[in-house]
C-alpha positions in Angstrom: -26.3 -27.7 -17.4 -30.0 -28.7 -16.9 -28.8 -32.1 -15.6 -26.4 -30.5 -13.1 -29.2 -28.3 -11.8 -31.4 -31.3 -11.3 -28.6 -33.2 -9.5 -27.8 -30.2 -7.3 -31.4 -29.7 -6.4 -31.8 -33.4 -5.5 -28.6 -33.5 -3.4 -29.5 -30.2 -1.6 -32.8 -31.9 -0.6 -31.0 -35.0 0.5 -28.4 -33.2 2.6 -30.8 -30.4 3.7 -28.5 -27.7 2.3 -29.8 -24.1 2.7 -27.9 -22.6 -0.2 -25.5 -23.7 -2.9 -23.7 -22.1 -5.8 -21.8 -23.6 -8.7 -19.2 -22.0 -11.1 -18.2 -23.7 -14.3 -15.2 -21.9 -15.7 -13.3 -22.1 -18.9 -10.1 -20.1 -19.3 -8.1 -19.9 -22.5 -4.8 -18.3 -21.8 -1.2 -17.7 -23.1 1.9 -16.7 -21.1 5.3 -15.7 -22.4 8.3 -14.6 -20.3 11.8 -13.6 -21.5 14.9 -12.9 -19.5 17.9 -11.3 -21.1 16.8 -12.6 -24.5 16.2 -16.1 -23.3 12.6 -17.4 -23.6 11.7 -18.8 -20.2 8.0 -19.6 -20.6 5.8 -20.0 -23.6 2.5 -21.7 -22.8 -1.0 -21.8 -24.3 -3.6 -23.5 -22.2 -7.3 -24.1 -22.0 -8.7 -25.3 -18.6 -12.2 -26.1 -17.6 -13.3 -26.7 -14.1 -16.1 -26.6 -11.6 -16.2 -25.1 -8.2 -19.1 -25.8 -5.8 -19.9 -24.0 -2.5 -22.7 -25.2 -0.2 -23.9 -23.4 2.9 -25.4 -24.9 6.0 -24.4 -22.3 8.6 -20.8 -22.9 7.4 -19.4 -23.4 3.9 -18.5 -26.6 2.2 -16.4 -26.4 -0.9 -15.2 -28.8 -3.5 -13.8 -28.4 -7.1 -12.8 -30.6 -10.0 -10.8 -30.0 -13.2 -12.6 -32.9 -14.9 -16.3 -32.2 -15.7 -16.8 -36.0 -15.5 -16.5 -35.5 -11.7 -18.9 -32.6 -11.5 -21.6 -34.5 -9.7 -19.1 -35.8 -7.2 -17.8 -32.3 -6.5 -21.4 -31.1 -5.9 -22.1 -33.9 -3.5 -18.8 -33.5 -1.7 -19.4 -29.8 -1.1 -22.8 -30.5 0.4 -21.5 -33.3 2.6 -18.8 -30.9 4.0 -21.4 -28.2 4.6 -23.7 -30.7 6.4 -20.9 -32.0 8.6 -19.6 -28.4 9.4 -22.9 -27.2 11.0 -21.8 -23.6 11.7 -24.0 -20.7 12.9 -23.1 -18.1 10.3 -25.6 -16.3 8.1 -25.4 -15.3 4.4 -27.3 -12.7 2.4 -29.9 -14.3 0.0 -31.2 -12.2 -2.8 -33.6 -12.6 -5.7 -32.5 -14.7 -8.7 -30.6 -13.1 -11.5 -30.6 -14.3 -15.1 -28.1 -12.6 -17.4 -25.5 -13.0 -20.1 -22.8 -10.3 -20.4 -19.5 -9.9 -22.1 -16.7 -7.4 -22.0 -15.7 -6.6 -25.6 -12.4 -7.0 -27.5 -12.0 -4.9 -30.6 -9.2 -7.3 -31.8 -9.3 -10.7 -30.0 -5.9 -11.9 -28.9 -7.4 -15.5 -29.3 -7.1 -14.9 -33.1 -3.5 -13.8 -32.8 -0.8 -16.3 -33.7 1.5 -17.3 -30.9 4.3 -16.2 -33.2 3.0 -12.6 -33.1 3.0 -12.6 -29.3 6.5 -14.0 -29.2 7.5 -11.3 -31.7 6.1 -8.6 -29.4 8.1 -10.0 -26.4 11.3 -10.2 -28.5 10.8 -6.6 -29.7 10.4 -5.3 -26.1 13.5 -7.2 -25.0 15.5 -5.8 -27.9 14.3 -2.2 -27.1 15.4 -2.6 -23.4 19.0 -3.4 -24.4 21.6 -0.7 -23.5 24.9 0.1 -21.9 25.1 -0.6 -18.2 21.8 -2.6 -18.3 22.6 -5.8 -16.5 19.2 -7.4 -16.6 16.1 -7.3 -18.8 12.8 -9.0 -18.2 9.6 -9.1 -20.3 6.3 -10.8 -19.4 3.2 -11.1 -21.5 -0.1 -12.7 -20.5 -3.6 -12.9 -21.9 -6.7 -14.9 -21.1 -10.5 -15.1 -21.6 -12.5 -16.3 -18.7 -15.9 -17.8 -19.7 -18.0 -18.6 -16.6 -21.4 -20.1 -16.0 -22.7 -19.4 -12.5 -25.9 -20.8 -11.0 -27.2 -21.1 -7.5 -30.1 -22.5 -5.4 -32.0 -19.2 -5.6 -32.5 -19.7 -9.3 -29.7 -17.4 -10.6 -28.1 -18.3 -14.0 -25.4 -16.0 -15.1 -23.0 -16.3 -18.1 -20.1 -13.9 -18.4 -17.1 -13.6 -20.7 -14.2 -11.4 -19.5 -10.9 -11.0 -21.5 -7.8 -9.7 -19.9 -4.3 -8.8 -21.3 -1.1 -7.5 -19.7 2.4 -6.7 -20.7 5.1 -5.7 -18.2 8.9 -5.2 -18.5 11.7 -4.2 -16.2 15.4 -3.2 -16.6 18.2 -3.4 -14.0 21.0 -0.9 -14.3 24.4 -1.6 -12.7 27.2 0.8 -12.0 29.3 2.3 -9.2 28.6 -0.6 -6.9 24.9 0.0 -7.1 22.0 -1.6 -8.9 18.7 0.0 -9.7 15.6 -1.4 -11.2 12.7 0.3 -13.0 9.6 -1.3 -14.6 6.4 -0.5 -16.4 3.1 -2.4 -16.9 0.2 -2.1 -19.3 -3.0 -4.1 -19.1 -6.8 -4.1 -19.1 -10.0 -6.0 -19.8 -9.5 -5.6 -23.6 -8.0 -7.2 -26.6 -4.8 -6.9 -28.6 -5.8 -3.3 -29.5 -4.7 -2.2 -26.0 -1.0 -3.0 -26.7 -1.3 -1.6 -30.2 -1.9 1.7 -28.5 1.3 1.6 -26.5 4.4 3.4 -27.7 6.9 0.7 -26.8 9.9 2.7 -28.1 9.1 5.5 -25.7 8.3 3.5 -22.7 11.2 1.1 -22.9 13.6 4.0 -23.3 11.8 5.7 -20.4 12.3 2.7 -18.1 15.9 2.2 -19.2 16.8 5.9 -18.7 15.1 6.0 -15.3 17.1 3.0 -14.1 20.4 4.6 -15.2 19.6 8.0 -13.7 18.8 6.4 -10.3 22.4 5.1 -10.2 23.5 8.7 -9.9 20.7 9.8 -7.4 21.3 10.5 -3.8 19.8 8.8 -0.7 16.7 10.6 0.6 16.6 12.6 3.8 15.0 11.2 6.9 12.2 12.6 9.0 8.6 13.9 8.6 8.0 15.9 5.4 5.4 17.3 3.2 5.1 14.7 0.4 3.4 14.8 -3.0 2.5 11.3 -4.1 2.2 10.8 -7.9 -1.0 9.0 -9.2 0.7 5.5 -9.1 1.8 5.9 -5.5 -1.5 7.4 -4.5 -3.1 4.3 -6.0 -1.0 1.8 -4.2 -1.3 3.7 -0.9 -5.1 3.8 -1.2 -5.3 0.1 -2.3 -2.9 -1.3 0.3 -3.4 1.0 3.3 -7.1 1.8 3.1 -8.6 -0.7 0.6 -7.6 -3.9 2.5 -8.8 -2.4 5.8 -12.1 -1.7 4.1 -12.5 -5.4 3.1 -15.3 -6.6 5.4 -13.6 -10.0 6.1 -10.8 -8.1 7.9 -13.5 -6.1 9.7 -15.2 -9.4 10.7 -12.0 -10.9 12.1 -11.0 -7.7 14.0 -8.0 -7.1 11.8 -9.1 -3.7 10.5 -8.5 -0.3 11.9 -11.8 0.7 10.2 -13.9 -1.8 12.3 -16.8 0.1 14.0 -16.1 3.3 12.2 -18.9 3.4 9.6 -20.3 6.9 9.5 -17.2 8.4 11.2 -15.1 11.1 9.6 -11.7 9.5 9.1 -10.1 11.8 6.5 -10.2 15.4 5.3 -13.5 16.5 3.9 -12.1 16.8 0.3 -11.3 13.0 0.2 -13.5 10.5 -1.6 -12.2 7.0 -2.2 -13.9 4.6 -4.6 -13.7 0.9 -5.7 -15.4 0.5 -9.0 -15.1 -2.8 -10.9 -17.3 -1.5 -13.7 -14.8 1.0 -15.1 -14.5 0.2 -18.8 -11.3 -1.6 -19.9 -9.5 -1.4 -16.5 -7.5 -4.5 -15.4 -9.5 -5.0 -12.3 -12.9 -4.8 -14.0 -15.5 -7.6 -14.1 -19.3 -7.9 -14.6 -20.4 -10.1 -11.8 -18.4 -11.3 -8.8 -17.9 -15.0 -8.1 -21.0 -15.1 -5.9 -23.4 -14.0 -8.6 -23.6 -10.4 -7.4 -23.4 -7.7 -10.0 -20.3 -5.5 -9.8 -21.0 -1.9 -8.8 -19.2 1.3 -7.9 -18.7 1.6 -4.1 -17.7 4.8 -2.3 -15.6 3.7 0.6 -14.9 7.2 1.9 -17.3 10.0 0.9 -16.3 13.6 1.7 -14.0 12.3 4.4 -16.5 10.0 6.0 -16.2 6.2 6.0 -19.5 5.2 4.3 -19.0 1.6 3.1 -17.1 -1.6 3.5 -16.4 -4.0 0.6 -18.6 -7.0 1.2 -19.5 -10.5 0.1 -22.7 -12.5 1.0 -21.4 -13.7 4.4 -19.9 -10.4 5.7 -22.9 -8.5 4.4 -25.2 -10.6 6.5 -23.0 -10.3 9.5 -22.8 -6.5 9.3 -26.4 -6.0 8.2 -25.3 -4.6 4.9 -25.9 -5.6 1.3 -23.2 -7.5 -0.7 -21.7 -5.0 -3.2 -20.1 -7.4 -5.7 -16.6 -7.9 -4.2 -16.6 -11.7 -3.6 -13.8 -12.8 -6.0 -11.9 -16.1 -6.5 -8.6 -16.7 -8.2 -10.2 -19.5 -10.2 -12.8 -22.2 -10.0 -10.8 -24.2 -7.5 -10.7 -21.3 -4.9 -13.5 -20.0 -2.7 -14.4 -16.3 -3.1 -12.9 -13.8 -0.7 -13.7 -10.1 -0.3 -11.4 -8.4 -2.8 -11.0 -5.0 -4.5 -11.4 -4.3 -8.2 -10.3 -0.8 -9.3 -9.5 1.4 -6.3 -8.8 5.1 -6.6 -9.0 8.6 -5.1 -11.5 10.9 -6.8 -9.9 14.0 -8.3 -9.9 17.4 -6.6 -9.3 20.8 -8.1 -5.6 21.4 -7.5 -3.0 21.7 -10.3 0.4 20.1 -9.8 2.0 23.5 -9.9 -0.3 24.8 -7.2 0.6 21.8 -5.1 4.3 22.4 -5.6 4.0 26.0 -4.5 2.6 24.8 -1.2 5.8 22.9 -0.3 8.7 24.7 1.3 10.7 21.6 1.9 9.5 18.1 1.1 9.6 15.4 -1.5 7.9 14.4 -4.7 7.6 10.6 -4.7 6.9 8.6 -7.8 5.7 5.0 -8.4 5.3 1.9 -6.4 8.2 -0.3 -5.1 6.2 -2.6 -2.8 5.8 -2.4 1.0 4.0 -3.6 4.1 0.7 -2.7 5.7 -0.7 -3.7 9.1 -4.4 -3.1 8.7 -5.1 -4.0 12.3 -3.0 -1.2 13.9 -3.1 1.0 10.8 0.5 1.4 9.9 2.3 1.2 6.6 5.7 1.3 4.9 5.9 1.7 1.1 8.8 2.1 -1.2 8.7 4.5 -4.2 10.5 3.9 -7.5 12.1 7.4 -7.3 11.8 10.7 -5.6 12.8 14.4 -5.9 13.6 17.0 -3.2 11.2 19.9 -3.2 12.5 23.3 -2.0 10.5 26.5 -1.9 8.1 25.1 -4.5 10.7 23.9 -6.9 11.7 20.4 -7.8 15.4 19.8 -7.1 17.7 16.8 -7.1 16.6 13.2 -7.6 16.7 10.7 -4.7 16.6 6.9 -4.8 15.5 4.0 -2.5 12.8 6.2 -0.9 10.5 4.8 1.7 7.3 6.3 3.2 5.8 5.2 6.4 3.2 6.4 8.9 -0.2 5.8 10.3 -2.9 5.4 7.7 -5.5 7.6 9.4 -2.9 10.3 10.2 -1.9 10.5 6.5 -5.6 10.7 5.4 -6.2 13.5 7.9 -3.0 15.4 6.8 -4.0 15.7 3.2 -3.7 19.4 2.1 -4.4 19.1 -1.6 -5.9 16.7 -4.1 -5.0 17.1 -7.8 -7.4 17.1 -10.7 -5.2 14.8 -12.8 -6.9 11.4 -12.2 -5.0 8.4 -13.6 -6.0 4.8 -13.2 -3.7 2.6 -15.3 -1.5 0.6 -12.9 -2.6 -3.0 -13.6 -1.3 -5.7 -11.3 -2.2 -8.7 -9.2 -3.2 -8.5 -5.5 -2.3 -11.4 -3.3 -4.4 -12.4 -0.3 -3.9 -16.1 -0.2 -5.2 -15.9 -3.8 -4.2 -13.7 -6.7 -6.8 -11.5 -8.5 -6.3 -8.8 -11.1 -6.7 -5.3 -9.8 -6.0 -1.7 -10.8 -5.7 1.5 -8.8 -4.7 5.1 -9.1 -5.8 8.6 -8.3 -4.5 12.1 -8.8 -1.4 13.8 -7.3 -2.0 14.1 -3.5 -0.2 16.4 -1.1 0.0 15.1 2.5 2.6 14.5 5.2 4.5 11.3 6.0 7.7 9.9 7.5 10.4 9.6 4.8 13.4 7.3 5.0 15.6 5.1 2.9 14.9 1.5 1.8 17.3 -1.0 3.3 
């Protein structure tokens, strides 16, 4: 490390580099996937690599998966930065020296691979059933040990474990196929999965898939809609969170550009991104630019009060970086990314919300979708839905899609529940994949409902 610091300092002087940062990352990970009882992947890997960014008005980046080429990677990044000669600025802070670790009560690194395979086989077995045409189980764990240092004098060591189990079932019958899935994950050890009632949740997913075969198609039109915590989370992540990432603001691809300080939602709405939440899948200690993770209120009492920023967008927008520069791994440059994004709870019970709806839908879960952050429109699928009539839940509907304009939906919120849930771990893709979590309480708003094609 001391040798690399000296080399970097010498090369920075030679190439007249304003700023550089170096990440040395070691990841120890295992992955297992099973499809219909057939093991499709079983891997245990340890990878060490170095990623170097140098700034000279524009970024130069180089990486290597062989530490014997570390000095070459440093020099290459600095050469690229010198040749690029951009006119951008970055935020430069005081040096940080720290060592921090997210704890595991029971390390999955100490578990035999046979135990992990036994878990996957158990889940696969529990998913079996009549009319189930497909079963899929995926397990992954990994510990990321990272040493970060930069030209400001920062030296930061972090250790972050992460574990995730997901499974899905496809039911087939009557010329229809329906899929249902469930995921569990967090920055924790094996103890996280020991707390999951696998028998309950596999039966839950299987029965949901079967029930959806019998469900009706949803009505079409604009309705009052109650979103469950999972759908609230994906809506706020996809529709609002990405628009709040300052790189989309910078490039003019966000409907939130120029709206800091403006009321964009009902007064009762507060939206937060907080990578410091203990144990959540999207949690981390420092971002990949050496900025400490912190809770950021994006919307406070209906007013847009913050963007999510990295060093470059913070300098451009005259803000401070708030710890959201994240990279998929050492061989990727950091981008502005979310961590754990959620809606703060209100004071409504679910029953009070139901009583507000004369005719509408209760929509549950996330089934993917599309968002255009530039013009502020979205379409999301829900895992399932139910018709609401005169405050009562009626028949189930399937293949439900919600669409609308993001800001219209935020301004149409009539009730925010008090049942906050943030436990929907997944990966967010934006050219790179990073672990995230999201959630919220039940939320009553208004949106356009239709069927998925």
